[in-house]
All heavy atoms as TSV, in Angstrom:
chain	resi	resn	atom	element	x	y	z
A	1	MET	N	N	0.853	-1.184	0.000
A	1	MET	CA	C	0.000	0.000	0.000
A	1	MET	C	C	0.899	1.247	0.000
A	1	MET	O	O	1.785	1.363	0.846
A	1	MET	CB	C	-0.867	-0.044	1.263
A	1	MET	CG	C	-1.900	1.008	1.345
A	1	MET	SD	S	-3.489	0.330	0.939
A	1	MET	CE	C	-4.441	1.808	0.966
A	2	PRO	N	N	0.687	2.183	-0.904
A	2	PRO	CA	C	1.553	3.369	-0.941
A	2	PRO	C	C	1.246	4.340	0.192
A	2	PRO	O	O	0.154	4.298	0.784
A	2	PRO	CB	C	1.220	4.000	-2.297
A	2	PRO	CG	C	-0.136	3.522	-2.619
A	2	PRO	CD	C	-0.268	2.161	-2.006
A	3	LYS	N	N	2.218	5.175	0.484
A	3	LYS	CA	C	2.018	6.198	1.516
A	3	LYS	C	C	1.013	7.218	1.015
A	3	LYS	O	O	0.956	7.523	-0.172
A	3	LYS	CB	C	3.327	6.914	1.817
A	3	LYS	CG	C	4.351	6.066	2.484
A	3	LYS	CD	C	5.580	6.905	2.762
A	3	LYS	CE	C	6.644	6.090	3.435
A	3	LYS	NZ	N	7.863	6.874	3.653
A	4	THR	N	N	0.217	7.767	1.936
A	4	THR	CA	C	-0.720	8.820	1.544
A	4	THR	C	C	0.001	10.157	1.546
A	4	THR	O	O	0.860	10.404	2.396
A	4	THR	CB	C	-1.915	8.891	2.510
A	4	THR	OG1	O	-1.417	9.098	3.824
A	4	THR	CG2	C	-2.729	7.610	2.474
A	5	LYS	N	N	-0.308	10.976	0.597
A	5	LYS	CA	C	0.330	12.285	0.511
A	5	LYS	C	C	-0.267	13.223	1.546
A	5	LYS	O	O	-1.472	13.230	1.768
A	5	LYS	CB	C	0.127	12.882	-0.877
A	5	LYS	CG	C	0.939	12.213	-1.951
A	5	LYS	CD	C	0.834	12.974	-3.252
A	5	LYS	CE	C	1.727	12.377	-4.300
A	5	LYS	NZ	N	1.662	13.134	-5.565
A	6	SER	N	N	0.600	14.029	2.148
A	6	SER	CA	C	0.098	15.032	3.094
A	6	SER	C	C	-0.390	16.236	2.303
A	6	SER	O	O	0.106	16.518	1.210
A	6	SER	CB	C	1.188	15.446	4.071
A	6	SER	OG	O	2.272	16.005	3.379
A	7	ASN	N	N	-1.342	16.918	2.862
A	7	ASN	CA	C	-1.869	18.122	2.233
A	7	ASN	C	C	-0.814	19.220	2.363
A	7	ASN	O	O	-0.476	19.645	3.463
A	7	ASN	CB	C	-3.169	18.517	2.934
A	7	ASN	CG	C	-3.851	19.677	2.277
A	7	ASN	OD1	O	-3.222	20.692	2.000
A	7	ASN	ND2	N	-5.147	19.554	2.039
A	8	ARG	N	N	-0.257	19.677	1.267
A	8	ARG	CA	C	0.858	20.611	1.306
A	8	ARG	C	C	0.440	21.977	1.842
A	8	ARG	O	O	1.238	22.663	2.487
A	8	ARG	CB	C	1.483	20.786	-0.090
A	8	ARG	CG	C	2.057	19.515	-0.663
A	8	ARG	CD	C	2.919	18.720	0.309
A	8	ARG	NE	N	4.092	19.425	0.752
A	8	ARG	CZ	C	4.782	19.150	1.847
A	8	ARG	NH1	N	4.396	18.149	2.626
A	8	ARG	NH2	N	5.841	19.831	2.176
A	9	ALA	N	N	-0.789	22.383	1.596
A	9	ALA	CA	C	-1.260	23.673	2.122
A	9	ALA	C	C	-1.280	23.657	3.647
A	9	ALA	O	O	-0.876	24.627	4.292
A	9	ALA	CB	C	-2.651	23.975	1.582
A	10	ILE	N	N	-1.712	22.554	4.227
A	10	ILE	CA	C	-1.736	22.416	5.686
A	10	ILE	C	C	-0.312	22.333	6.222
A	10	ILE	O	O	0.033	22.947	7.229
A	10	ILE	CB	C	-2.528	21.153	6.086
A	10	ILE	CG1	C	-3.987	21.230	5.613
A	10	ILE	CG2	C	-2.477	20.921	7.583
A	10	ILE	CD1	C	-4.859	22.172	6.363
A	11	ALA	N	N	0.538	21.549	5.566
A	11	ALA	CA	C	1.904	21.340	6.041
A	11	ALA	C	C	2.711	22.632	6.042
A	11	ALA	O	O	3.590	22.822	6.882
A	11	ALA	CB	C	2.594	20.294	5.172
A	12	LYS	N	N	2.437	23.532	5.111
A	12	LYS	CA	C	3.163	24.801	5.044
A	12	LYS	C	C	2.713	25.791	6.112
A	12	LYS	O	O	3.488	26.634	6.533
A	12	LYS	CB	C	2.968	25.440	3.668
A	12	LYS	CG	C	3.674	24.727	2.556
A	12	LYS	CD	C	3.294	25.330	1.220
A	12	LYS	CE	C	3.853	24.489	0.084
A	12	LYS	NZ	N	3.414	24.987	-1.223
A	13	ARG	N	N	1.463	25.706	6.528
A	13	ARG	CA	C	0.898	26.723	7.419
A	13	ARG	C	C	0.903	26.352	8.897
A	13	ARG	O	O	0.798	27.220	9.745
A	13	ARG	CB	C	-0.534	27.030	6.990
A	13	ARG	CG	C	-0.606	27.814	5.713
A	13	ARG	CD	C	-2.017	27.834	5.158
A	13	ARG	NE	N	-2.128	28.677	3.990
A	13	ARG	CZ	C	-1.752	28.339	2.768
A	13	ARG	NH1	N	-1.206	27.153	2.550
A	13	ARG	NH2	N	-1.886	29.169	1.758
A	14	PHE	N	N	0.993	25.067	9.206
A	14	PHE	CA	C	0.880	24.623	10.591
A	14	PHE	C	C	2.055	23.752	10.987
A	14	PHE	O	O	2.640	23.070	10.155
A	14	PHE	CB	C	-0.418	23.828	10.794
A	14	PHE	CG	C	-1.653	24.599	10.452
A	14	PHE	CD1	C	-2.268	24.439	9.238
A	14	PHE	CD2	C	-2.187	25.504	11.350
A	14	PHE	CE1	C	-3.409	25.155	8.915
A	14	PHE	CE2	C	-3.319	26.225	11.044
A	14	PHE	CZ	C	-3.922	26.053	9.822
A	15	LYS	N	N	2.387	23.774	12.284
A	15	LYS	CA	C	3.422	22.905	12.838
A	15	LYS	C	C	2.796	22.096	13.973
A	15	LYS	O	O	1.985	22.625	14.735
A	15	LYS	CB	C	4.578	23.728	13.403
A	15	LYS	CG	C	5.298	24.569	12.369
A	15	LYS	CD	C	6.277	23.738	11.584
A	15	LYS	CE	C	7.071	24.598	10.621
A	15	LYS	NZ	N	6.857	24.289	9.246
A	16	LYS	N	N	3.211	20.843	14.078
A	16	LYS	CA	C	2.718	20.001	15.169
A	16	LYS	C	C	3.529	20.268	16.426
A	16	LYS	O	O	4.736	20.446	16.363
A	16	LYS	CB	C	2.845	18.527	14.801
A	16	LYS	CG	C	1.683	17.992	14.036
A	16	LYS	CD	C	1.760	16.485	13.952
A	16	LYS	CE	C	0.564	15.954	13.184
A	16	LYS	NZ	N	0.603	14.505	13.059
A	17	THR	N	N	2.854	20.265	17.574
A	17	THR	CA	C	3.537	20.418	18.847
A	17	THR	C	C	3.823	19.028	19.422
A	17	THR	O	O	3.376	18.021	18.880
A	17	THR	CB	C	2.678	21.219	19.841
A	17	THR	OG1	O	1.451	20.513	20.059
A	17	THR	CG2	C	2.374	22.601	19.313
A	18	ALA	N	N	4.563	18.979	20.515
A	18	ALA	CA	C	4.936	17.696	21.117
A	18	ALA	C	C	3.722	16.912	21.593
A	18	ALA	O	O	3.699	15.684	21.531
A	18	ALA	CB	C	5.894	17.937	22.274
A	19	LYS	N	N	2.705	17.610	22.077
A	19	LYS	CA	C	1.501	16.922	22.567
A	19	LYS	C	C	0.485	16.654	21.466
A	19	LYS	O	O	-0.610	16.167	21.738
A	19	LYS	CB	C	0.837	17.756	23.664
A	19	LYS	CG	C	1.616	17.781	24.958
A	19	LYS	CD	C	0.818	18.467	26.038
A	19	LYS	CE	C	1.518	18.402	27.369
A	19	LYS	NZ	N	0.741	19.051	28.421
A	20	GLY	N	N	0.803	17.013	20.219
A	20	GLY	CA	C	-0.096	16.708	19.112
A	20	GLY	C	C	-0.988	17.852	18.695
A	20	GLY	O	O	-1.815	17.686	17.805
A	21	GLY	N	N	-0.848	19.006	19.322
A	21	GLY	CA	C	-1.632	20.165	18.911
A	21	GLY	C	C	-1.039	20.803	17.672
A	21	GLY	O	O	-0.014	20.367	17.148
A	22	LEU	N	N	-1.686	21.844	17.195
A	22	LEU	CA	C	-1.185	22.566	16.028
A	22	LEU	C	C	-0.989	24.031	16.382
A	22	LEU	O	O	-1.832	24.625	17.048
A	22	LEU	CB	C	-2.173	22.465	14.868
A	22	LEU	CG	C	-2.336	21.115	14.195
A	22	LEU	CD1	C	-3.377	21.210	13.103
A	22	LEU	CD2	C	-1.037	20.627	13.630
A	23	LYS	N	N	0.114	24.604	15.914
A	23	LYS	CA	C	0.325	26.031	16.100
A	23	LYS	C	C	0.488	26.677	14.742
A	23	LYS	O	O	0.933	26.049	13.778
A	23	LYS	CB	C	1.537	26.304	16.988
A	23	LYS	CG	C	2.854	25.861	16.437
A	23	LYS	CD	C	3.965	26.206	17.399
A	23	LYS	CE	C	5.296	25.794	16.820
A	23	LYS	NZ	N	6.416	26.151	17.690
A	24	SER	N	N	0.092	27.943	14.656
A	24	SER	CA	C	0.184	28.662	13.392
A	24	SER	C	C	0.436	30.134	13.663
A	24	SER	O	O	0.270	30.605	14.789
A	24	SER	CB	C	-1.115	28.502	12.602
A	24	SER	OG	O	-2.155	29.189	13.256
A	25	ALA	N	N	0.829	30.831	12.621
A	25	ALA	CA	C	1.029	32.270	12.725
A	25	ALA	C	C	-0.330	32.955	12.818
A	25	ALA	O	O	-1.358	32.401	12.408
A	25	ALA	CB	C	1.788	32.779	11.511
A	26	ASN	N	N	-0.342	34.157	13.361
A	26	ASN	CA	C	-1.593	34.896	13.504
A	26	ASN	C	C	-1.995	35.559	12.194
A	26	ASN	O	O	-1.138	35.905	11.372
A	26	ASN	CB	C	-1.435	35.973	14.573
A	26	ASN	CG	C	-1.309	35.384	15.944
A	26	ASN	OD1	O	-2.151	34.612	16.372
A	26	ASN	ND2	N	-0.241	35.723	16.645
A	27	ALA	N	N	-3.289	35.729	12.022
A	27	ALA	CA	C	-3.804	36.463	10.876
A	27	ALA	C	C	-3.726	37.966	11.164
A	27	ALA	O	O	-3.407	38.370	12.286
A	27	ALA	CB	C	-5.255	36.051	10.617
A	28	PHE	N	N	-3.990	38.767	10.171
A	28	PHE	CA	C	-4.029	40.237	10.280
A	28	PHE	C	C	-2.668	40.841	10.608
A	28	PHE	O	O	-2.572	41.812	11.345
A	28	PHE	CB	C	-5.057	40.689	11.338
A	28	PHE	CG	C	-6.408	40.066	11.165
A	28	PHE	CD1	C	-6.879	39.155	12.086
A	28	PHE	CD2	C	-7.204	40.383	10.074
A	28	PHE	CE1	C	-8.125	38.571	11.936
A	28	PHE	CE2	C	-8.441	39.811	9.912
A	28	PHE	CZ	C	-8.904	38.901	10.834
A	29	THR	N	N	-1.580	40.275	10.063
A	29	THR	CA	C	-0.251	40.793	10.393
A	29	THR	C	C	0.560	41.197	9.170
A	29	THR	O	O	1.776	41.336	9.262
A	29	THR	CB	C	0.560	39.738	11.165
A	29	THR	OG1	O	0.629	38.547	10.384
A	29	THR	CG2	C	-0.067	39.420	12.497
A	30	SER	N	N	-0.070	41.376	8.027
A	30	SER	CA	C	0.723	41.677	6.837
A	30	SER	C	C	0.859	43.171	6.561
A	30	SER	O	O	1.884	43.607	6.051
A	30	SER	CB	C	0.132	40.974	5.619
A	30	SER	OG	O	-1.194	41.404	5.427
A	31	HIS	N	N	-0.149	43.955	6.880
A	31	HIS	CA	C	-0.074	45.385	6.595
A	31	HIS	C	C	-1.124	46.136	7.416
A	31	HIS	O	O	-1.858	45.537	8.191
A	31	HIS	CB	C	-0.277	45.653	5.097
A	31	HIS	CG	C	-1.607	45.187	4.574
A	31	HIS	ND1	N	-2.690	45.984	4.423
A	31	HIS	CD2	C	-2.010	43.951	4.195
A	31	HIS	CE1	C	-3.706	45.293	3.956
A	31	HIS	NE2	N	-3.327	44.058	3.815
A	32	ARG	N	N	-1.148	47.449	7.251
A	32	ARG	CA	C	-2.106	48.345	7.927
A	32	ARG	C	C	-2.018	48.278	9.451
A	32	ARG	O	O	-3.016	48.142	10.154
A	32	ARG	CB	C	-3.542	48.050	7.469
A	32	ARG	CG	C	-3.761	48.388	5.999
A	32	ARG	CD	C	-5.175	48.209	5.595
A	32	ARG	NE	N	-6.048	49.113	6.328
A	32	ARG	CZ	C	-7.323	49.315	6.054
A	32	ARG	NH1	N	-7.882	48.683	5.070
A	32	ARG	NH2	N	-8.040	50.128	6.768
A	33	PHE	N	N	-0.812	48.420	9.948
A	33	PHE	CA	C	-0.631	48.398	11.398
A	33	PHE	C	C	-0.994	49.740	12.034
A	33	PHE	O	O	-1.186	49.804	13.243
A	33	PHE	CB	C	0.815	48.032	11.745
A	33	PHE	CG	C	1.118	46.592	11.479
A	33	PHE	CD1	C	1.888	46.220	10.397
A	33	PHE	CD2	C	0.610	45.605	12.299
A	33	PHE	CE1	C	2.156	44.895	10.147
A	33	PHE	CE2	C	0.871	44.275	12.061
A	33	PHE	CZ	C	1.647	43.918	10.972
A	34	HIS	N	N	-1.104	50.786	11.240
A	34	HIS	CA	C	-1.457	52.085	11.814
A	34	HIS	C	C	-2.889	52.084	12.353
A	34	HIS	O	O	-3.228	52.902	13.201
A	34	HIS	CB	C	-1.285	53.193	10.771
A	34	HIS	CG	C	-2.149	52.999	9.559
A	34	HIS	ND1	N	-1.735	52.264	8.466
A	34	HIS	CD2	C	-3.396	53.413	9.283
A	34	HIS	CE1	C	-2.711	52.260	7.558
A	34	HIS	NE2	N	-3.726	52.938	8.030
A	35	GLY	N	N	-3.706	51.160	11.902
A	35	GLY	CA	C	-5.082	51.078	12.384
A	35	GLY	C	C	-5.242	50.185	13.602
A	35	GLY	O	O	-6.338	50.043	14.126
A	36	LYS	N	N	-4.152	49.576	14.043
A	36	LYS	CA	C	-4.208	48.677	15.195
A	36	LYS	C	C	-3.518	49.311	16.397
A	36	LYS	O	O	-2.569	50.063	16.244
A	36	LYS	CB	C	-3.524	47.347	14.855
A	36	LYS	CG	C	-4.209	46.569	13.746
A	36	LYS	CD	C	-3.404	45.358	13.353
A	36	LYS	CE	C	-4.096	44.519	12.309
A	36	LYS	NZ	N	-4.233	45.188	11.017
A	37	THR	N	N	-3.996	48.985	17.573
A	37	THR	CA	C	-3.378	49.530	18.782
A	37	THR	C	C	-2.065	48.800	19.065
A	37	THR	O	O	-1.811	47.724	18.525
A	37	THR	CB	C	-4.317	49.360	19.990
A	37	THR	OG1	O	-4.518	47.964	20.217
A	37	THR	CG2	C	-5.647	50.038	19.747
A	38	LYS	N	N	-1.250	49.379	19.943
A	38	LYS	CA	C	0.017	48.735	20.298
A	38	LYS	C	C	-0.227	47.387	20.957
A	38	LYS	O	O	0.520	46.438	20.753
A	38	LYS	CB	C	0.815	49.628	21.248
A	38	LYS	CG	C	1.473	50.779	20.548
A	38	LYS	CD	C	2.408	51.508	21.469
A	38	LYS	CE	C	3.084	52.640	20.710
A	38	LYS	NZ	N	4.087	53.322	21.517
A	39	LYS	N	N	-1.285	47.301	21.743
A	39	LYS	CA	C	-1.620	46.045	22.404
A	39	LYS	C	C	-1.980	44.969	21.378
A	39	LYS	O	O	-1.552	43.816	21.492
A	39	LYS	CB	C	-2.779	46.264	23.365
A	39	LYS	CG	C	-3.143	45.060	24.196
A	39	LYS	CD	C	-4.262	45.389	25.162
A	39	LYS	CE	C	-4.636	44.207	26.008
A	39	LYS	NZ	N	-5.720	44.536	26.938
A	40	GLN	N	N	-2.744	45.344	20.358
A	40	GLN	CA	C	-3.102	44.392	19.312
A	40	GLN	C	C	-1.857	43.909	18.575
A	40	GLN	O	O	-1.694	42.716	18.328
A	40	GLN	CB	C	-4.047	45.031	18.295
A	40	GLN	CG	C	-5.489	45.110	18.722
A	40	GLN	CD	C	-6.317	45.833	17.684
A	40	GLN	OE1	O	-6.005	46.963	17.298
A	40	GLN	NE2	N	-7.365	45.195	17.227
A	41	ARG	N	N	-0.984	44.865	18.212
A	41	ARG	CA	C	0.235	44.506	17.491
A	41	ARG	C	C	1.129	43.592	18.320
A	41	ARG	O	O	1.710	42.635	17.810
A	41	ARG	CB	C	1.011	45.756	17.094
A	41	ARG	CG	C	0.370	46.491	15.926
A	41	ARG	CD	C	1.185	47.683	15.557
A	41	ARG	NE	N	0.741	48.835	16.330
A	41	ARG	CZ	C	1.438	49.952	16.480
A	41	ARG	NH1	N	2.619	50.083	15.939
A	41	ARG	NH2	N	0.950	50.944	17.163
A	42	ARG	N	N	1.234	43.872	19.605
A	42	ARG	CA	C	2.052	43.055	20.494
A	42	ARG	C	C	1.497	41.635	20.599
A	42	ARG	O	O	2.243	40.649	20.558
A	42	ARG	CB	C	2.100	43.715	21.869
A	42	ARG	CG	C	3.011	43.062	22.864
A	42	ARG	CD	C	3.166	43.896	24.110
A	42	ARG	NE	N	1.908	44.094	24.818
A	42	ARG	CZ	C	1.295	45.283	24.963
A	42	ARG	NH1	N	1.813	46.395	24.453
A	42	ARG	NH2	N	0.162	45.378	25.621
A	43	ASN	N	N	0.183	41.517	20.715
A	43	ASN	CA	C	-0.439	40.203	20.856
A	43	ASN	C	C	-0.455	39.405	19.556
A	43	ASN	O	O	-0.630	38.187	19.584
A	43	ASN	CB	C	-1.866	40.339	21.396
A	43	ASN	CG	C	-1.884	40.767	22.847
A	43	ASN	OD1	O	-0.933	40.496	23.582
A	43	ASN	ND2	N	-2.938	41.442	23.259
A	44	LEU	N	N	-0.266	40.072	18.417
A	44	LEU	CA	C	-0.237	39.373	17.135
A	44	LEU	C	C	1.138	38.807	16.804
A	44	LEU	O	O	1.284	38.070	15.836
A	44	LEU	CB	C	-0.694	40.308	16.008
A	44	LEU	CG	C	-2.184	40.607	15.947
A	44	LEU	CD1	C	-2.476	41.677	14.930
A	44	LEU	CD2	C	-2.971	39.350	15.643
A	45	ARG	N	N	2.156	39.158	17.608
A	45	ARG	CA	C	3.494	38.600	17.381
A	45	ARG	C	C	3.509	37.117	17.710
A	45	ARG	O	O	2.722	36.646	18.525
A	45	ARG	CB	C	4.516	39.290	18.279
A	45	ARG	CG	C	4.972	40.606	17.769
A	45	ARG	CD	C	6.111	41.123	18.644
A	45	ARG	NE	N	5.994	42.569	18.767
A	45	ARG	CZ	C	6.127	43.248	19.894
A	45	ARG	NH1	N	6.384	42.621	21.024
A	45	ARG	NH2	N	6.001	44.547	19.902
A	46	GLY	N	N	4.418	36.394	17.094
A	46	GLY	CA	C	4.590	34.987	17.439
A	46	GLY	C	C	3.517	34.095	16.845
A	46	GLY	O	O	2.979	34.379	15.779
A	47	THR	N	N	3.225	33.018	17.545
A	47	THR	CA	C	2.277	32.032	17.033
A	47	THR	C	C	1.136	31.832	18.022
A	47	THR	O	O	1.206	32.266	19.164
A	47	THR	CB	C	2.971	30.665	16.820
A	47	THR	OG1	O	3.538	30.256	18.053
A	47	THR	CG2	C	4.035	30.757	15.766
A	48	SER	N	N	0.090	31.171	17.560
A	48	SER	CA	C	-1.029	30.832	18.439
A	48	SER	C	C	-1.459	29.403	18.137
A	48	SER	O	O	-1.165	28.862	17.077
A	48	SER	CB	C	-2.192	31.799	18.228
A	48	SER	OG	O	-2.632	31.743	16.895
A	49	MET	N	N	-2.168	28.809	19.079
A	49	MET	CA	C	-2.627	27.438	18.931
A	49	MET	C	C	-3.948	27.404	18.160
A	49	MET	O	O	-4.789	28.290	18.312
A	49	MET	CB	C	-2.821	26.794	20.300
A	49	MET	CG	C	-1.554	26.656	21.104
A	49	MET	SD	S	-0.318	25.635	20.318
A	49	MET	CE	C	-1.098	24.051	20.438
A	50	VAL	N	N	-4.116	26.361	17.363
A	50	VAL	CA	C	-5.361	26.147	16.623
A	50	VAL	C	C	-6.339	25.468	17.567
A	50	VAL	O	O	-5.944	24.606	18.360
A	50	VAL	CB	C	-5.090	25.259	15.393
A	50	VAL	CG1	C	-6.362	24.942	14.640
A	50	VAL	CG2	C	-4.085	25.924	14.476
A	51	ASN	N	N	-7.624	25.839	17.494
A	51	ASN	CA	C	-8.589	25.239	18.418
A	51	ASN	C	C	-8.797	23.755	18.114
A	51	ASN	O	O	-8.456	23.262	17.040
A	51	ASN	CB	C	-9.916	26.010	18.427
A	51	ASN	CG	C	-10.674	25.901	17.125
A	51	ASN	OD1	O	-10.353	25.088	16.283
A	51	ASN	ND2	N	-11.688	26.714	16.969
A	52	ASP	N	N	-9.319	23.032	19.090
A	52	ASP	CA	C	-9.366	21.570	19.036
A	52	ASP	C	C	-10.184	21.035	17.861
A	52	ASP	O	O	-9.839	20.016	17.262
A	52	ASP	CB	C	-9.938	21.013	20.339
A	52	ASP	CG	C	-9.021	21.286	21.514
A	52	ASP	OD1	O	-7.806	21.422	21.273
A	52	ASP	OD2	O	-9.506	21.367	22.655
A	53	THR	N	N	-11.273	21.716	17.529
A	53	THR	CA	C	-12.133	21.242	16.445
A	53	THR	C	C	-11.385	21.243	15.123
A	53	THR	O	O	-11.384	20.252	14.395
A	53	THR	CB	C	-13.380	22.141	16.321
A	53	THR	OG1	O	-13.991	22.261	17.594
A	53	THR	CG2	C	-14.371	21.558	15.340
A	54	LEU	N	N	-10.728	22.357	14.823
A	54	LEU	CA	C	-9.980	22.449	13.576
A	54	LEU	C	C	-8.714	21.599	13.626
A	54	LEU	O	O	-8.304	21.027	12.611
A	54	LEU	CB	C	-9.616	23.898	13.277
A	54	LEU	CG	C	-10.776	24.789	12.863
A	54	LEU	CD1	C	-10.306	26.226	12.706
A	54	LEU	CD2	C	-11.408	24.304	11.582
A	55	ALA	N	N	-8.104	21.497	14.787
A	55	ALA	CA	C	-6.861	20.733	14.902
A	55	ALA	C	C	-7.094	19.262	14.578
A	55	ALA	O	O	-6.280	18.648	13.887
A	55	ALA	CB	C	-6.286	20.889	16.311
A	56	SER	N	N	-8.194	18.701	15.067
A	56	SER	CA	C	-8.472	17.300	14.778
A	56	SER	C	C	-8.739	17.088	13.282
A	56	SER	O	O	-8.354	16.072	12.705
A	56	SER	CB	C	-9.661	16.801	15.599
A	56	SER	OG	O	-10.826	17.498	15.238
A	57	LYS	N	N	-9.371	18.066	12.668
A	57	LYS	CA	C	-9.651	17.997	11.227
A	57	LYS	C	C	-8.345	18.085	10.424
A	57	LYS	O	O	-8.138	17.339	9.461
A	57	LYS	CB	C	-10.564	19.170	10.887
A	57	LYS	CG	C	-11.152	19.189	9.516
A	57	LYS	CD	C	-11.991	20.460	9.412
A	57	LYS	CE	C	-12.959	20.434	8.284
A	57	LYS	NZ	N	-13.744	21.675	8.225
A	58	TYR	N	N	-7.457	19.001	10.815
A	58	TYR	CA	C	-6.231	19.240	10.080
A	58	TYR	C	C	-5.187	18.142	10.289
A	58	TYR	O	O	-4.395	17.870	9.398
A	58	TYR	CB	C	-5.625	20.589	10.464
A	58	TYR	CG	C	-6.448	21.777	10.016
A	58	TYR	CD1	C	-6.252	23.017	10.592
A	58	TYR	CD2	C	-7.413	21.682	9.027
A	58	TYR	CE1	C	-6.987	24.109	10.207
A	58	TYR	CE2	C	-8.156	22.757	8.642
A	58	TYR	CZ	C	-7.949	23.990	9.225
A	58	TYR	OH	O	-8.665	25.075	8.842
A	59	THR	N	N	-5.170	17.524	11.466
A	59	THR	CA	C	-4.168	16.478	11.703
A	59	THR	C	C	-4.408	15.261	10.806
A	59	THR	O	O	-3.466	14.542	10.485
A	59	THR	CB	C	-4.157	16.029	13.169
A	59	THR	OG1	O	-5.492	15.814	13.610
A	59	THR	CG2	C	-3.487	17.039	14.052
A	60	LYS	N	N	-5.643	15.043	10.406
A	60	LYS	CA	C	-5.935	13.952	9.465
A	60	LYS	C	C	-5.338	14.230	8.099
A	60	LYS	O	O	-5.069	13.313	7.336
A	60	LYS	CB	C	-7.439	13.746	9.355
A	60	LYS	CG	C	-8.075	13.208	10.613
A	60	LYS	CD	C	-9.581	13.209	10.513
A	60	LYS	CE	C	-10.208	12.860	11.857
A	60	LYS	NZ	N	-11.641	13.134	11.868
A	61	MET	N	N	-5.139	15.511	7.769
A	61	MET	CA	C	-4.598	15.892	6.471
A	61	MET	C	C	-3.072	15.894	6.449
A	61	MET	O	O	-2.465	15.991	5.406
A	61	MET	CB	C	-5.097	17.267	6.078
A	61	MET	CG	C	-6.567	17.366	5.884
A	61	MET	SD	S	-6.991	19.017	5.348
A	61	MET	CE	C	-8.747	19.010	5.520
A	62	PHE	N	N	-2.436	15.852	7.640
A	62	PHE	CA	C	-0.980	15.912	7.705
A	62	PHE	C	C	-0.349	14.706	7.061
A	62	PHE	O	O	-0.587	13.616	7.235
A	62	PHE	CB	C	-0.505	16.033	9.150
A	62	PHE	CG	C	0.000	17.406	9.478
A	62	PHE	CD1	C	-0.777	18.303	10.167
A	62	PHE	CD2	C	1.271	17.786	9.101
A	62	PHE	CE1	C	-0.309	19.552	10.485
A	62	PHE	CE2	C	1.759	19.042	9.406
A	62	PHE	CZ	C	0.965	19.924	10.093
């Protein structure tokens, strides 16, 4: 039986954590920062965890 191909769109956007969760970059971070507060900009740095419903759906595609 051949290996199943992983969904490349999912693989590029998400990383698996040690416990099996998924983390991804935040949305709304490409431009127009003058319309966002400093607190919003600070909280958009780094990565965030994907919620459980979507994570279970996406891990099947990995």
